[in-house]
N, C-alpha and C positions, 0 to 999 in steps of 0.2 A: 326472638324467640317464637317459635312456631308452637303451638299447643294445638292437639287434636281434639275437636269439639264433638261429643257424641250426643247426638238428638234423638232422644227416645220418641217414637211415633205415639201419636193418640189412638186409640182404638176408634174406629169410626162405625157409627151406625147407619147402615143404608136403608131406606124406608121405600117399600114397594108401593105401588098405586093402587086404591082401592079402598073402600070404606070398612071392611071387615078386620078384625082382629088376626084372621087367618092370613091376610095379606102382608102381615108385618115380617122382614127378613133382617137378620144381623149378621155382618161378616167382620170377623177379627183378622186385622193386619198384623202379622208375625214382627216382632223386634226387629230394627235393623243390626245386623250382627256387628260385634266390635272388630276394628281392622287387625288383621294379624301383619302388616308389614308396613314400615314407615321408610321413606327416603328423603333426606334432608341435607341442603348444603350446609357446613358449618365453617365459620370463621376460627382460625386457629389463635387469634389474639383474643378473643372474646370467649371461644368456648361455647358450650351449649348445654341446654337441659332436655332430653328427648325422652317422652313418655309412650309406651305401648302397652297397651291392656295394662296389667298390673306391675308390669316391669319399668324400670325409670335408668337410665345411663346419663351420668353427670360428666361432661367433658370440662374440665377447669380450664381457664385461660391460659394459653401457652403451653399447654400439654401435648397438643400436637404438633409435628415438624412443620407442618403447612396445611392451608385452608384445604377442605375436601369434601367429597359427598360422603356420608355416613347412610348405611342402611341397617335398619333393624327389621328382624322378623322373629316370630315365636314357633317353637316346634314342640308338639305333646311329648317327644322324646328325644333325648340327645342323639347325636349320629352314632356314638360309638357307647359300649360299656366300659368300666374299668377292666384291666387284664385280670386282676384278682377277683374271683367269684365271690370272695367274702364282703365285696362291695358292690352297690347297686345303684346307679343314677336312676332317678324318678323325676316326675313332675314335669310342668313346661319349662323349656330351658330359652333363653333370651340369646338370639344368634345376631352377633355384631360384626360389620363389616365397614372397615374404617377407609376403604378405597386405597388412595396412594400413600396416605400420611403414616408416618411412623409415631410411637408414642414416647414421650420423655417419661424419665424413671419414675416421676411422682406418681404415674398410673392415672387410671380412671377409676369411677365409683359407679356400682350399681345397687340399684334398690330393688331388693326381691320380695315378692311376697312372701307371707309366712309359710313354711314348710308345712306339708301334710305328714305329719309324723308317721313313720311306719312301725318300726320296732327297734331302731338301732341308734347309734349315734349318728345325726345329721351334719354334713358338712357343705357349707356354700362352695362350689368349684367353677374353676374355668377349665375349658376344655380347649386346648390348641393341638391340633394335627393328631388328636387321638390320645393326647396326653394328659391326664387329670392333675390338676393344679389345686390343692387346697387353699382357700382364701380367708383371710383374717375378716371377720364378718360381727358386727355389733347388733344384737336384737333390739328392735324399737320398741316402744310401750304398746303399739298396736300388733306386736307379733312378726312385723316383717322384718328383714336383715337389710343392712347396708354393708356393703363388701367392697374391699379395694381390690381391683384389677392391677396386679404389679407388673405383667409382663410386658412386652412391646410388639406383641402379634398384632397383625391387621386385621385378622380373621380368627374369632374365639367364640366359644358358646359360654354361657355362665347359667347357673342352676344348681340343683341339691343334689348330692350324693350320700349315701347312708353305709355305715359299716353294719351289715346284718349278721356277722358272727363275731363273737367275743373270745378272745384268746386267753388262755389260762396262764399264771405267773410262771415266769422262767423258772426251771429246776436246773441247777449246774449239772452237766452231763458227768464230769468227773473222770473223762475217758475220752478216747478217740475211736473213728472208724477208718480202716485202711482198704483201699481198693485196687485191684489191678487191671490194667487197660488190656483187654483181649482183643489182639488185631484181627481175629475172625470176626468178631461182633461189631468191632470198630467202638466199643463201649468200655467205660470203667465198671467193674462186677466187684463187689463188697466180699471181702474174704476175712476180714477183723471187724469184729462188731463189738464195740466197748471195750476194746483190748483184748477180745477172746478171740483166738483163732478159730474160725468157723469153715473156712476152705483151706485150701492148699497154698502156703507160700510160695510164690513162683520164684524160680529161676529166670532171671532177668539178662544174663550174658553179661560181658564185662564193662558196660557203659549204660547203667541203667540212669532213669530219670525219677525224681521225686517231684510231684507236683502239690503245691500248698495253696489254697484259695484264699481269699480275703473276708473282710468283713460282711457279714449277712450273706455268705455264698457258702457252695458246699461242692463236692464232687460227683453227687448222684445226679444231678441235673444235667452231666455231660457238656458243660461249657468248656471243659478243656479236652475234650476229645478231638477237636479239628487239628488243634496246634500239636496234640500228641501225634497224631496220623502222618501229620505233616513232617514231624522230626523223624519219625521210624521211616518214612519213604525216603527222605534225604540221607539216611544212614548214619544220622547225628547221636541216635540212642539205641541200643539194643533191646529195650523194654521200658516200662514205667509203671509206677504205683502213685496212687493218690491219697493224701492225708487229708481227714475230714475231721473238723474238731467246732467246739462250741465257741463261736465267736464274740458270745456276750462274758466269757470266762476270761481271765488275766492272761495276758501275753507270756508271764513268767510260767505258770502252769502248763499253758499249750505246748510252750518250748520243751518243757520237761516230756510231755506226751510224745511230740515228734521224736525225740532222743530215743524214747522205748521203741518207737516203729522202725527208725534206722537200727537199732538193735535186734529187733524181731527179724527184719529183712537181712540182716548179716549172717544169720544162722544158715541161710542157704547160699547167701551171695557176699561171702568172705572177702574183704579187701577190694571190692569193686571201686572202680572210678566212677564217681556219681556226678551227673547233670542235675542240677537243682532249680527247679522253675518256681517261683513264688509271684504272687500279685497281692498288691494293697496290704491289709493287715498282716497277709501271711510272710510279707519281707520281714516284718518284725518277729513274728513266731520262729522264723526260719533262723535270724539272727541269734535270736535267744538260745536256740538249740546249737547252732553252730559255734558261736563265741563263748558258750559257758560249758562246753563239753568235749571230750575228746572222742570222736564217733569212731565206730567200729567199721571204718571204710579206708580206703587209700590214704595214705599217710599225707600227700600232696596231689596236684593235678585235677582235683575236683572244682568245679565251676559251677557259677549261679547266673541266671538271669532274674534279677528283681526288677518286677514292673509295677511303677506307680506307687511304690511304697512310702509310707508317710514316716520318713525316717528321724525326722526331727518332729513330726507330729504334724497334726492337721487343724487348722484355725477354724474348721467347720465346727469341730466339738466343742470348742470354748464357746463358740456363739450359743449353741444350743444348750451348753450347760447354764447359761445365764437367763434362759427364758423357757418355762414349761411349755406356753402355749405354742412357740416357735419350735419346739421338740417335737410336740404332737402334730404340727402341719407337716414338719419333716418326715416324721416316721409315717403319716398317713399317705404322702406321697410316694414315698419309697415303697410302701406294700401295696398300694392301690395300682401302680405301675410296675409292680413285680421286678422293681430295681434290685432291691435286697430281699434277704428271706432269713428271719430269725425263728429257730425251732428248738423244742426240747428235744431229747435224746430219741423220743418216739416219731420224729419228724414232723408232728405237728406244731403250727405256728404258735408263738408265745408272746407274752407282753415284754417290751423294752422299756428301759429307762435310761436317761443320761447316766445316772449314777452307776449303770453295770460296770464292771471292772474293764471288759472290752473296750466300751466307749471311754472311760477314764484314762486308761494307757494310751489312747491315740489323741490325747490332747496335746496342743503346743506346749511345750515344757514340762510334761508328764516326768515324773520321777522314774519311770521305765525307760523312757528315750534318753533322759539325762544320762542313767547309768550304762546304757548301751552303747552311747556315742562317745564315752570318754575312752581316748585312745582305741578306737574301734579298728582303725587300721592294722593293729597289731594283734588283735584277737580272732583272727580265722586264719592260721597257718595251713589248715587243710584245703581252704577253698580260695579261688580266685572270684573276686566280685565282679558283676557288671550290673549297672542298673539304666534304666530307661524311664523316660518321664514323658506325659502327655501334653499337650498345649491347646486341644481342640475340645471344648466342653461338649459340642452336639446340643441338640434341642433339649432333650431331657435335662440337661445338667444346666443349661442355660436357666431354664424354668425354675430348677430346684435352687440355684443361685439366687434368683430373685426372691424365692421364700426367706433365704438365709440373709440376704440383704447386702452380701458381699461375693465377689466373683473369685473363683479360683481355678488354675491353669487348666486341671483337666476336670474340674467340677467339684473336686473333693480335696484334691492335694496339689500345692504348688511345686514348681519345677525345681526348687532350692530344697524342697525337702525330698522329693523322689530320687534328685541326684546329686545329694550330700557329699560333698567331697570329702569328708571325713572318715568315709569307710574305706579309703585307699583302693577303689576299684579300678579295675585296668581300663574299663569303658565306661563312658556315660553317655548315652545317646537320647536323641528329643523325637518323638515321631507325632504327626497330627492325628492323635487318637484321645478319646476322652476315657474317664476312668474306668468305664465298663467296656468299651470297645476295644480297650489295649489287649483283652483277653481273645477278640473274636476278629481282630482285623488282618486277614489273611495279606492286604496288600501293603500294610505298613508295619505291622508288629511282627509278624512271623520271621520275616527276613532278618530282623535284628535279633530275635531269639536266637536263629540258626547260627549267625555271627556269633553271638556271645558265647554258645554251647559247643561250636567247634574248637577243637583243642587247637 
């Protein structure tokens, strides 16, 4: 074990020659600065305890895949800031480079100095490739924090981030918003606000598409614009609208609002043959609407593209419901990195709880999924179902699953749930996408969606 010895210099007095008091000269020597970097070989079987200034990195025995040279340095500010401006990284961060070694799942421990409180809730965080991962930290008697680094990244930063804005409680929307995709602008534009028509209900032609987003998502951020433009350009659809809803509300309520939206669209588009595109929670909202209503659309011939839908639930929710601290880490991660977004009807971010109906309905074995899945294949005579699952978590969901403590195929939903055979779907495809990139992947997802929605 190597320790850094800091030797404080002694102030020296230099005496000049001569016998008078005016000949006396004193010179102060400045203290030696603390080192800002450290490089040390580490034996993987023995581990090490490395200290740099006020930060300490503990590498347990057998926690590295191989012996390596570890480099530490400190920086007064991290390399990046959280994507959400309501969070701010501050203070000195420890930069760790583990060389060629991988980290086994038990992780490492970092001893951080006491945070300089700013004004909000402070999180110890690990930063990997620009992604902020809140860490479980225990405050010591001296105010310092001992935090576990769970990820397996060989290069990362550790320090503090602070939530500087606090969100109001969630207030149920009690309605929905409707958007029209304008080919001239390439964007979805709102024409129904909280159930009230504020613009012109569009005529979408014989083969319109309904877009339904997932948990913590929306239509107004234009995430679904690229795939919509792609399908228009291919001639698969003749127009599109987007259904935006409160994802913290229940699936049952939101399925009812979607049926209302279809009824509103039928006033201008009676008997149209619809293409229906849904992602994540939106697949369950869509099924609630389709399987429990006779919609004012074509009696048959309507088709769906259900992407990464938790048709039998997501075990992520069950894990989060069992731990308040884990749920707080999870929500801090998804909001800090702008992965999911939960808002009130005024579009301002709001507080979330694992007990919100939207979360409860997505749990593995929830009453809602149980009821939907009973003889589901016989309950959608107007629609032909198609499903797609993802099997590539990507960096963000790898890190998120480290927080959760269990891996899921696309980061949030397993293949068996997304491609649940009890739906009686025509096609069930698998793509190398994560739960989020399923929406944006022009290389892998768009061709599959095109295949699903082509009669």
